[in-house]
Residue, then its C-alpha position, 0 to 999 in steps of 0.5 A: m707663689t703666684h705665677t707671672e705671665s711670660i712675655d711672648f716676644n712674637d705677640d709683642v712684635e705682632q701688636l706693635v706692627s699692627f698698631w704701626l700698620v693702622l697709623d701708616k694707613a691713616a697717614r698715607e691713605p686715610f681709610t673710611v670708618k666702614s672700610n674692610f681695613a677698619r673692620n678687620g683691624a677694629w680693635y687696633v683702630a679703636v685703641c688708636a682712636s681712643s688714644g688720640l692717635i687717629t681721628t675723623q675730625i677735620e676742623d673744630e666741629t667738623f667730622g669726616k668719614k675717614w680716619m686720619i693720623t694725628e700729630e700724637g699718632f706720628e710721634f707714637m709711630e716713631g716710637i714704635d719704629e724705635r721699639i721694633k728696631e730694639l726687639l729685632 
């Protein structure tokens, strides 16, 4: 028999909250790519960026220095809200 990993409730909530914080910050107060916030949450910022939840793209071929939330990011954030309510 192969052991399965146990699901750690605290880790699940911590990750959801961390993603929510990155998205909330990008929505309310876009942060620079070199900010302490971006450095401290580098893994979460990278996942959000590679998933299309945040972007530095201002127009079609114009990029800035700040992470901003995308429409997909807003939708994902709403999903996190619902999931956290279910867990709590």
